[in-house]
N, C-alpha and C positions, 0 to 999 in steps of 0.2 A: 571468398571473405569467410574467414576465422572469427562465425558469433554473430547475429544479427538483432535487430531486434524489431517483432513485425507486429503493424496496427492493420484491424479490420475493425467494419462497426455493423453491423445488421441489427433490425429491431428494437434504436435507440440504446439498443450497447456494446459497447468497444472493450475488445480482447486484447493487451497489450502482450504478445508471445516473446519471450527471453528463450533465445530459440543459436543452445551452441551447447548441445547435448553430450557430445563429445569430453568436451570439457563441466557433465555435470553444469552447464549455463550459467559460469564463471563467468565474471562481467569484463569486456576490456575498458578502456578510457573512448575508443570508440561505441563500445554495447553504451554508454555512462551518457555518450550524446544523445544515443538513438531511443533513451527513456525520457529524457529530458523532451529533444520535439516529440513525443509521442504523447507525453503530459501535457504538455504545451496544446498539441491540436486537441487531443479530448476536451480539455478546459473552455473550449474557443468557438467548440462546434456546438449546432444548434438541438442536431442529431441526436449527442448522446445524450444520457441519463444514467450511466453507469458505465463502471470500470472495471475489468477483471483485469485482472496478471497475472500468467503463470506461466510456466515452463516448457520447452517440447523435451519428449522425452521419456524415458517412466521411470529414472535414479534418481530423478531433483528437482528439487523448484528452481535454487539456488544456491552457490555453494562459494558464496562473496563476487570479493575481487580475486580475480587474476595477479598472479601477486608478482605474477614477472610480468607481469604488466605494466606494473607500477614502477620497474626502472625504468621505463620510458621516459619518467618524471625529471626531471634536470637537478635537482637539490628537496627539502623541504620546501623553501618556499617557492619554488613552482608547484609543487603540491598546494600550498596551503590556499595560493590563490590561482587556481583550477577554474576554470570557467566555468565548469557544466558540476553540478552538487543531483545526483540524480534522484535521491529521499529526499532533500527538497523538493525539489519539481513533484515528485506522487504527493507528497502533503500538501505540496501548493495547489492539486486539482478542491475545487470547489465540490465536484460532485461525489457519488460514493463508490470507493473506493473496496475492490472486494477481492487477497489474496486468492485463488486454491493449489494449494502449498500439497505434494509429495514428496518424501522421498528426504533427500539432504536439503536443506533451507539454513544455512553456514553464514552468520561474517554479515556481509551485507544485505545475504537472501533474509534471512533474522530479519532485521535491518529495515527489510522492506515489508515482509510481512506486519511487522509492528507498526509499521509506517500509514499500512491500510487500515480501514474503517473496520473492516470486515472480515474475518478466516476460517476457509471450507479447509479443512484440516484431514487429509488421508491420514489411516490408522496406522500406515509406513511413515509419517512424517519423523524426523530427526532432528532437533536445533543446536547451536551453540554457540556463541559470541568468543572463537579461539585469537579473538585480538592477542590478547593478554601470554599470552604462551609467545609470539611471536616481537613481545616490548613493544608492543600498540596499546593503544586504547581507543575504543573504534569512537568514531566520525559520526553515524549515520543514526545518531538516533537510541542504540540500543539500551543505552544509559538512563535515560528520558523515561523512555514508552514500558523497559522493561520493567523500573520500579514503579509507573504506573498503573502497571497491571499485573505485576503480582505482587510489590512489595517490598521494601529498602533490604533485608533478607536475601526472600528469594533471585531478587537481584545481581547483591553484589557475591552469592552462591555461585553462579552461572560465570557473571564475570570475572571474580578473581579468578579463578579457577581455570577457566575455558570448558569444562566440561560440557559434554551433550547430555540433553535429556529427550526423552519420546514424544507423540502426540499425547501420547494418555496424563503425562506429567503436566504438559503447556495446558493441556485440559483442564487439569483436578487445580492451577495454578489463573484461572479463569481471563485465557490468553485464545482462546480457542474457540466461535459461535455455533461451530457444529462440525464435528469429529462425526467422520465417516466410514466404512470400507474401503477399501482400496478400488483403485479405481474409479473410485465414483466423486469426487471430490471437484471435478469442470462441469459436473454435472449437474452435480447440485449447486457450487458455484451459479452455473446460468439460471438453474430453477429462481435462485433468489435474485438476481439479477433483472430476469422479467417481468419477476413481480415488480419489483419496485420501481423498473423502469417505466408501467403501466401507472405509477402515481405523476403526480403537478407537477416540472419540476422545478417549481419554484419553491414549492413545499419538502420536498427531498433536500436540497441543499439548505433550507434554512435552519431544516431538522438538526444535520451534520452543523454545522454554524452556529445553534441551540450546543447544544454537545459539548462542543472544542470552544465555545465561549462558559460554559459551566468547568472547564480543567483549568483555568485559566486567569478569571474575577470570581471579584467575592461575590455571596450571596443574593448582593443587592442589585448590584450592576449585573450580575445572568440574567435577573431579572427584566429591567431593564433593555438590556436585548432581544427576553423573546419580546418582552413586549413591540421592540419593533418592525422586529422579521413578519412578526404575526401581523403588524400594519401591510409592509410590505410584499407578504402572501394574499392581504385581500386588494390592493392597490390591483396589483397583476391580475388576479381574476376579476376582478371590475371592468378593467381594461380590454381584457379580452370579450368579455359580454360586452361590451359595446362595441367592440369592434364586431362580432357577433350579429348588434343586431343591427348594427346600418349595412351589412351587407347580410344581412340576410332579406 
C-alpha cells in the first residue's frame, strides 16, 4: 500500500506515525481515513493519556495532501462533503497531542502541527502554507491557528505569499514549544509525553479543555468552565478513592 498510518501504544502514550517517506509523508485520502480512525481510537482508549504524531523517514514530517490524490474526488461537491477530515479528527482528541516535527511541514503538515497542542520542532523543520500558489485556501485550520498563534500580520504574510519559514522563525513567532537539534525531536516528544502521561488523565484533559475554553469564551464564562472542570476532577478523584477503600 502506498502510504499507511500506524498506531502504537506503550506506557499510556500513543504514537500516530505518518508512513509514506518516499513521498515526504504526503497524505492520500486513504491516509486521511487512517488518521481519523487512529484519532477516534486514542480518544476511546482508557490506556492512552497522551498522543504523539510524527512522520517516517528523515526528510519530512508531512508535506501535506498528495495533489494527485485529490483528482480522485468527482467534483468540488464531493470534496466538500468528504466523509473524513483528519484535522478535525485531531482537534477532537480530548487528550494532549504533541507533534514531533522535522524537515518539511507543508500545507496539511503545517495544519497538523498547528492543530496539535504542543510542538517539539527540529532545527531542520521548514513550514509553509502553499495553497494560495495553487489557487486555493487551506481548509484545515491554518488561518485559524496561525492567526491565533502568530498574529494577524504574520498569518497573512505567510498565507498570502506561500513563503516558507524555518524552525527559528516559527519559534520566534510563538509556534514552537521546544526547539531541539536535528534528530532529537521524537526523543524530546517522548520525554514530554511520558511526564504528562504520569499525571491523572482527568487533570490533563481538564487542563486542555480549560485552555480551549479560554480561547473561545469570554473570561466570565471561561472561569465558570474552569470551576466545573475542577469539580469534575474532585468528583473523579473522590470516586477513585472510594473504590480503592472498598476494595482495600
